[in-house]
Residue, then its C-alpha position, 0 to 999 in steps of 0.5 A: m604527281n600526287d594528284e592522281r592519288k588524291g583524286g584530282l585530274p591526272l597530270y597528262v590531262k592537265i598538260l593536254i588542257g594547258l596545250a589546248i589553252g595555249i593554242l586557243v589563246g594564241v590564235i585569239a591573240r594573233n587575231v585581236v592584239d596588234k602585232e607589235h604588242l603581241e611580239t613584245f608579250v611573246t618575247r618578254v613573257s610567254r617564251p621566257i616562261g616556256t623556256v624556263w620550264m624546259r630548262l628546269i627539266l634539261m638541267t637534270v638530264v646529264p646528272l640524272v643519266f649519269c646516276a641512273l646508268a652508274t647505279g643501274v650497272t652496280s645493281l646488276g652485280e656482274v660486269a658480264k651481265l652489262g655486256r649481255i644487256g648492252i648487246r641486246t639493247l644495241g640490237f633492239t635499237a638498231v632494228v627498231s631504228a631501221i624499221a622507223v627509217a624504212i617507214g619514213l622512206l616508204f611514206v615520203n616516196v608513196f605520198k610525196p607530201g611536199k608536192g603541190l605546196s604553193p610558192e607563197a606557202a613555201e616562201k613563208l615557211a622558208s622565212a619562218f624556219k630559215a635559221k633552224g633549216e640552215e642549222h640542220v643542213a650544216k649538221a648534215r654536211s659536217a657528219k663525221p665518218i663512223e670511226e671518228i664517231f666511235v672514237d668520240i664516244v670515249p671521252q677525253n675529258p668527261i667533265e667537258e663532255a658533261a658540260s656540253a652534252l646537250w649540244s656537243p659536236r663530239g661525243g656529247m651525251l653518248a660520251v657521258m653515258f659511256f663514262a657512267l657505264m665504265f664508272g658503274a662497272a668499276l664500282t662493281v669490281i672494287e671492294k664493297e666497303k669502298s663502293e657502297p658509300v659512292v653508290r649511296v651518294l649516287e642513289g641519293m642524287y638520283e632521288a633528289l633529281m627525280k624530286i626536281i623533275g616532279w616539281a618541274m612536271r607540276l608546272a608542265p601545264i603552264g610551261v606547255a601552255a606558254l610554249m604553245f601560245s608563243t608558237t601559235a601567236t607568232l606563226g598562227l594556224e594558217f601556216l598548217v593549211p598548206l602543210g596539211k598533207f605533210v602533217a598527215v603523212v608525218v603523223g601517219g608514219l609516227a602513228l604506224h611506228q608507235f602504235g603498230v611496231y611498238s605494239l607488236l614488240i610489247k605484245f610478243f617480246a615483252r609479253a605485256s599489254p600494249l594498251a596498258f603500256f601506252r596508258a602508263v606512258q601518256e605523260v612521256m608522249i605528251t611531254a615529247f609532243s609539246t616540247a619536241s625535245s628528246n633531251a627534255t623528255l628523257p627525265t620524264t621517261l626515266d621517272v615514268a619507267q620507274r614509277k609506272l612501269g616498275 
């Protein structure tokens, strides 16, 4: 992350280069290397490299969120401020999420991206993504009522929720966040001589975790290249051709929400330059795009929010 200060290529440029190299080499390998050897290389080399890089980031998510939220609450100084900020944040999230849903529904009903997909292409895609599709269907069918979701946010065992936060069917990350907020709020109301050592420990943990993320992000170009190679070498680019309309609709909807809705919010509510904001968060956008994981992107988001957005 010091490359920019030393005059080297910015990290986001290196990640983009890694992404392009991974795709290009993956396509070439798919057309040159025989299938058996290629599958062996993907299974035993490229996919493990990409997975290890993602895990380097993912392993920091739970402790990082806990430390960041707990110390963030203590920095407010008053529990009352937490309530006001929490209500505003919840309202912002609800409104922006509703706009995102509305854009998605509008685009899918106007453009009908799945219409015209050939049976052959549909069969190939169903075969390639069968397991993941079944997983999403199972989650949708097992959706819990709102009162049960509300109860699960309050953890019965914070340690258990922390251990399973990335995949828990109960409160998961929300439960960890709730416990962190309660812990931080408690630190603000107990005697200062007792809370200060705990706060210093949490701040030290936060800095150490951010250093780990810095190390992981130095490896981001390699990790992204490995992930992209594994994907293109396994599926190829040809499967995107019949999905061109679908891809265009999805990217168009995402672009409208990100560069339209968020630009307006940044301009009129945050009173900041949308261009400067998006320039500052390039690392976050590229990490999110290349990993397709909000959990893997979260540490990078926290790092960029502090380091580049202040």
